[in-house]
C-alpha positions in Angstrom: -16.4 -24.0 5.3 -17.1 -22.7 8.8 -14.4 -21.8 11.3 -15.8 -24.3 13.8 -15.2 -27.4 11.6 -12.0 -26.3 9.9 -9.6 -27.8 12.5 -11.2 -31.3 12.2 -10.9 -31.1 8.4 -7.4 -29.9 8.6 -6.5 -32.9 10.7 -7.2 -35.2 7.8 -4.2 -33.7 5.9 -1.2 -36.1 5.7 1.7 -35.4 8.0 4.4 -33.1 6.4 7.3 -34.8 4.7 10.7 -34.8 6.6 12.9 -31.8 5.8 16.6 -32.2 5.1 19.1 -29.6 6.3 19.7 -28.5 2.7 16.0 -27.9 2.2 15.9 -25.9 5.4 19.0 -23.9 4.2 17.2 -22.9 1.0 14.1 -21.8 3.0 16.1 -19.7 5.6 18.1 -18.1 2.8 14.9 -17.1 1.0 13.4 -15.8 4.3 16.5 -13.6 4.7 15.8 -11.8 1.5 12.0 -11.3 2.0 11.7 -10.7 5.7 10.4 -7.1 5.5 7.9 -5.4 7.8 9.7 -5.4 11.2 9.3 -8.1 13.8 5.5 -8.3 13.5 5.7 -8.8 9.7 8.6 -11.2 10.0 6.8 -13.4 12.6 3.6 -13.4 10.6 5.6 -14.5 7.5 7.2 -17.3 9.4 3.9 -18.4 10.8 2.4 -18.5 7.3 5.3 -20.5 5.9 6.2 -22.8 8.8 2.9 -23.4 10.5 0.2 -23.0 7.9 1.8 -23.9 4.6 4.8 -26.2 5.2 3.6 -27.5 8.6 7.2 -27.9 9.9 6.0 -27.0 13.4 2.6 -26.9 15.1 1.0 -23.6 16.1 1.3 -24.4 19.8 5.0 -25.2 19.6 5.5 -22.1 17.4 3.9 -19.9 20.1 5.8 -21.7 22.8 9.1 -20.8 21.2 7.9 -17.2 20.4 6.9 -16.5 24.0 10.5 -17.4 25.1 12.0 -15.2 22.4 9.8 -12.3 23.5 11.4 -12.4 27.0 14.9 -12.2 25.7 17.0 -9.2 24.8 17.7 -9.2 21.1 15.6 -9.4 17.9 12.8 -11.8 18.6 12.1 -12.7 14.9 15.7 -13.7 14.3 15.8 -15.6 17.6 12.6 -17.4 16.7 14.1 -18.5 13.4 17.2 -19.7 15.3 15.1 -21.6 17.8 13.0 -23.4 15.1 16.1 -24.2 13.0 17.8 -25.6 16.2 14.8 -27.7 17.1 14.6 -29.2 13.6 18.3 -29.7 12.8 20.3 -29.4 16.0 23.0 -26.7 16.5 24.0 -26.3 12.9 20.3 -25.9 11.9 19.9 -23.1 14.4 23.1 -21.3 13.4 22.1 -21.5 9.7 18.7 -20.2 10.3 19.9 -17.3 12.5 22.8 -16.3 10.2 20.8 -16.4 7.0 18.2 -14.2 8.7 20.8 -11.5 9.1 23.4 -12.0 6.3 21.4 -10.6 3.3 20.5 -7.4 5.3 24.2 -7.0 6.3 25.4 -7.0 2.6 22.5 -4.8 1.5 23.2 -2.2 4.3 26.9 -2.1 3.6 26.0 -1.2 0.0 23.4 1.3 0.9 25.6 2.9 3.5 28.3 3.4 1.0 25.8 4.9 -1.5 24.5 7.2 1.3 28.0 8.5 2.2 29.2 8.8 -1.4 26.1 10.3 -3.0 24.0 11.6 -0.1 24.7 15.3 -1.0 23.2 14.9 -4.5 19.9 16.8 -4.9 17.9 13.8 -5.7 19.2 11.7 -2.8 19.0 14.7 -0.4 15.3 15.2 -1.5 14.4 11.6 -0.8 15.9 11.7 2.7 14.2 15.1 3.3 10.9 13.3 3.1 12.0 10.1 4.8 13.2 11.9 8.0 9.7 13.1 9.1 8.3 9.6 8.3 10.8 8.0 10.6 9.7 10.3 13.4 6.1 9.1 12.9 7.2 5.4 12.7 9.1 5.7 16.0 6.0 7.3 17.6 3.9 4.4 16.3 6.4 2.0 17.8 5.9 3.6 21.2 2.2 3.4 20.9 2.3 -0.3 19.7 4.5 -1.5 22.5 2.7 0.7 25.0 -0.8 -0.7 24.1 0.6 -4.2 24.6 2.7 -3.6 27.7 1.0 -1.0 29.9 -1.7 -3.1 31.5 -1.8 -1.5 35.0 -1.3 1.9 36.7 2.1 0.7 38.0 3.4 0.0 34.5 2.1 3.4 33.3 4.0 5.0 36.2 7.2 3.1 35.3 6.9 4.3 31.7 6.4 7.9 32.8 9.3 7.7 35.2 11.6 6.3 32.5 10.6 9.1 30.1 11.4 11.8 32.8 14.7 10.0 33.6 16.0 10.0 30.1 14.4 13.3 28.9 15.0 15.6 31.8 17.8 13.9 33.7 19.7 12.3 30.8 20.0 9.1 32.7 21.9 6.3 31.0 19.7 3.7 29.4 21.3 0.7 31.3 20.5 2.5 34.6 16.9 2.8 33.5 16.7 -0.9 32.6 18.3 -1.9 35.9 15.9 0.3 37.9 12.9 -1.0 36.1 14.0 -4.6 36.6 14.4 -4.0 40.3 11.0 -2.4 40.6 9.5 -5.3 38.6 11.2 -7.9 40.8 9.9 -6.3 44.0 6.5 -5.5 42.5 6.1 -9.1 41.2 6.4 -10.3 44.8 4.3 -7.6 46.5 1.6 -7.1 43.8 2.0 -9.9 41.2 -1.4 -9.0 39.5 0.0 -5.6 38.6 3.0 -7.2 36.7 1.3 -10.0 34.8 2.4 -10.3 31.3 -0.2 -8.7 29.1 -0.8 -8.5 25.4 1.1 -11.7 24.6 0.6 -13.9 21.6 -2.2 -15.9 23.1 -2.8 -19.6 22.9 -3.0 -21.8 19.9 -6.5 -21.9 18.6 -6.2 -23.8 15.3 -4.6 -26.8 13.8 -3.3 -26.8 10.3 -2.9 -30.5 10.1 -0.2 -32.9 11.5 3.1 -31.1 11.7 6.7 -32.4 11.7 7.1 -31.0 15.2 3.6 -31.5 16.6 2.0 -30.8 19.9 2.6 -34.3 21.1 6.0 -34.8 19.4 8.6 -35.9 22.0 11.4 -33.5 22.7 14.3 -34.6 20.5 17.4 -35.9 22.1 19.5 -32.8 21.3 16.9 -30.5 22.9 17.1 -32.2 26.3 18.8 -30.1 29.0 22.3 -31.3 30.1 24.7 -29.4 32.3 27.8 -30.5 30.4 26.3 -29.2 27.1 25.4 -25.9 28.7 28.9 -25.5 30.1 30.4 -26.3 26.7 28.2 -23.7 25.0 29.2 -21.0 27.5 32.9 -21.8 27.0 32.5 -21.6 23.2 30.5 -18.4 23.4 33.1 -16.8 25.7 35.8 -17.8 23.2 33.9 -16.4 20.2 33.7 -13.1 22.1 37.2 -13.0 23.7 39.1 -14.0 20.5 38.0 -11.1 18.2 38.0 -8.6 21.1 41.5 -9.7 22.0 42.7 -9.3 18.4 41.2 -5.9 18.2 42.8 -4.8 21.4 46.2 -6.1 20.3 45.9 -4.4 16.9 44.3 -1.0 17.8 44.4 -0.8 21.6 41.5 -0.7 24.0 40.6 2.9 23.0 40.7 2.1 19.3 37.5 2.8 17.4 36.9 -0.8 16.3 37.6 -2.1 19.8 35.2 0.4 21.4 32.6 -0.5 18.8 32.9 -4.2 19.7 32.6 -3.4 23.4 29.8 -0.9 23.0 27.6 -3.1 20.8 28.2 -6.1 23.1 26.5 -4.0 25.9 23.8 -2.9 23.4 23.0 -6.5 22.6 22.2 -7.3 26.2 19.9 -4.3 26.6 17.5 -4.8 23.6 14.5 -5.8 25.7 11.4 -4.7 23.7 13.1 -4.9 20.3 15.3 -2.6 18.2 13.4 0.6 19.1 14.2 0.1 22.7 18.0 0.0 22.2 18.1 2.9 19.7 18.2 5.5 22.5 21.2 3.7 23.9 22.9 3.5 20.5 22.2 7.3 20.1 23.6 8.1 23.5 26.8 6.2 22.7 27.3 6.5 19.0 26.2 10.1 18.6 26.6 11.7 22.0 29.6 9.9 23.5 31.8 8.6 20.7 30.7 11.0 17.9 30.8 8.2 15.3 27.9 9.9 13.4 25.6 12.9 13.6 22.0 13.0 14.7 20.8 13.5 11.1 22.8 10.5 10.0 21.3 8.4 12.8 17.8 9.2 11.5 18.8 8.4 7.9 20.3 5.1 9.1 17.1 4.1 10.8 15.3 4.9 7.5 17.7 2.6 5.6 17.2 -0.1 8.2 13.4 0.1 7.8 13.6 -0.4 4.1 15.9 -3.5 4.1 15.0 -7.1 5.0 16.1 -8.6 8.3 15.8 -7.3 11.9 15.7 -3.5 12.4 18.6 -3.7 14.9 20.7 -4.1 11.7 20.9 -0.3 11.8 24.0 -1.0 13.9 25.8 -2.0 10.7 25.1 1.5 9.3 26.4 3.0 12.5 29.6 1.0 12.3 30.1 1.6 8.5 29.6 5.4 8.8 31.8 5.7 11.9 34.7 3.8 10.4 34.3 5.3 6.9 34.3 8.9 8.0 37.2 8.4 10.4 39.2 6.6 7.6 40.5 4.1 10.0 42.5 2.3 7.3 43.5 5.4 5.4 41.8 7.5 2.8 42.3 4.9 0.1 40.7 2.1 2.2 37.7 4.0 3.5 35.1 1.5 2.1 37.1 -1.5 3.5 37.2 0.1 7.0 33.4 0.7 6.8 32.7 -2.9 5.7 34.9 -4.4 8.4 33.3 -2.2 11.1 29.8 -3.1 9.9 30.7 -6.8 10.0 32.3 -6.5 13.4 29.4 -4.7 15.1 27.0 -7.2 13.6 29.0 -10.1 15.1 29.1 -8.6 18.6 25.4 -7.6 18.4 24.1 -11.0 17.4 26.5 -13.4 19.2 24.4 -13.2 22.5 21.2 -14.0 20.6 22.6 -17.3 19.4 23.9 -18.2 22.9 20.5 -17.4 24.5 18.7 -19.8 22.1 21.2 -22.6 22.0 21.8 -22.5 25.8 18.3 -21.7 26.9 16.3 -23.7 24.4 16.6 -27.0 26.2 15.4 -25.4 29.4 12.3 -24.0 27.6 11.6 -27.4 26.0 11.7 -29.0 29.5 9.6 -26.4 31.3 6.6 -26.5 29.1 6.3 -22.7 29.1 6.5 -22.3 32.9 8.8 -19.3 32.5 9.7 -17.4 35.7 10.9 -13.9 36.4 8.5 -12.3 33.9 7.7 -9.4 36.3 11.1 -7.7 35.9 10.9 -8.1 32.1 7.4 -6.7 32.1 8.6 -3.7 34.0 11.6 -3.3 31.6 9.2 -3.3 28.7 7.1 -0.6 30.4 10.2 1.5 30.9 11.1 1.0 27.2 7.9 2.8 26.2 9.0 6.0 27.9 12.4 5.7 26.4 11.1 5.3 22.8 8.7 8.2 23.3 11.8 10.3 24.2 13.5 9.0 21.0 10.5 10.2 18.9 10.7 13.7 20.4 14.4 13.8 19.8 13.9 12.9 16.1 11.0 15.3 15.9 13.2 18.2 17.2 16.0 17.6 14.7 13.5 17.2 11.8 11.2 20.2 12.6 13.9 22.6 13.9 17.0 21.6 11.8 18.9 24.7 13.1 17.7 24.4 16.7 14.8 26.2 18.4 16.4 29.5 17.5 16.1 28.7 13.8 13.0 28.4 11.5 10.3 25.8 11.9 10.3 23.4 8.9 6.6 23.4 7.9 6.9 21.0 4.9 8.6 18.4 7.2 5.8 18.9 9.7 3.1 18.3 7.1 4.9 15.2 5.8 5.2 13.9 9.4 1.5 14.5 10.0 0.6 12.7 6.8 2.8 9.8 7.8 1.2 9.6 11.2 -2.3 9.6 9.7 -1.3 6.9 7.2 0.2 4.7 10.0 -2.4 5.2 12.8 -5.6 5.9 10.9 -5.2 3.9 7.7 -2.8 1.2 9.0 -0.5 1.5 6.0 2.7 -0.5 6.0 6.1 1.1 6.9 7.5 0.6 3.4 4.5 2.3 1.8 4.7 5.2 4.1 8.5 5.6 3.6 8.1 5.5 -0.2 5.2 8.0 -0.2 7.1 10.4 2.1 10.3 10.1 0.1 8.5 11.1 -3.1 6.8 14.0 -1.2 10.3 15.1 0.0 11.6 14.9 -3.5 8.8 17.2 -4.8 9.3 19.7 -1.9 13.1 19.7 -1.9 
């Protein structure tokens, strides 16, 4: 069958059967356990399942939702699942889809974080992480390249990326300040030279039909997805209450300067700065969790990113590792309740990290459905994405420094780690191997060397 006549043949397929909320629940639960491969892999998996195989939504409507999620701070794959769940089954459908996308990885990361703290010094475990650390450096470098190749479409955007790198590397500028500066430049540049700030490297337009879908190109916007000011106001009130209530309880129990309270406040700010995906916010998490609060060490940060790469769900779930380790090591509930403290902290930071993502979708979804993809203010977001490239490059250099010179520049150069990092980079860039394959191969190499 040729590509040219496939769409017309696909149109002969019968329309997909209606989907109950319980059927959707089972699918989102399954997706939460198999969503490996980072945002690209997760979005591809959802496209295969929802557009091609099950035909719950047409490709055009799928991309319409994805383009909105790409503009938001937060994990785009999780927000896309929330959007489609909301479009199909109202608010509860969106909440179920978003929560189940995250929940399995939270439980898995709590377990892995405990194993890491309890048994990380064992020779076998130490050897595995010895090989994983150089691989993580190569993976972060690949993330900078991947985002840069999509985002840096003009000399102005290249200049913003370079300036952000200098700002964070040489001047140690706070990440929020870099985001604010890039947004301001993008806003002005979008008015003065809009062609320099056009969104590049997007997801394109729908080119193929896989047969009639439940939510098709011409399916009218459902009643619950129509924009209404009272509904928006109600959502904002509920969202504010869901943030204020736990934050108020934490402040009352531990004080504003308490570790759990500060974790809630810090990761709320982090959730609003994740333009460009998890790799973009990692430098900010490092500045706060490692540099300012001292919740974990640079080495533990690298190890946490490795664990996040090997579990399903969004990579930003590495925040659960940060919360667990910080509370466990500080023994917030006493020496006998160290695991409980870690699990509570991991759950709290996950709550504060993902709450804004749900509000963005449930509050903004009706606007998107009514605008037919006529999204405004893309120039500031394009500039922020360009700045993120420079920030991620700095993160790769930071990881590389701690991996290749574990005792600092005055110490020895770690040649085995350098060779493992080089092999990982070749596997990623030259042979296009998956992240999981690279991590497993490097872990085994580290075990042999260590």
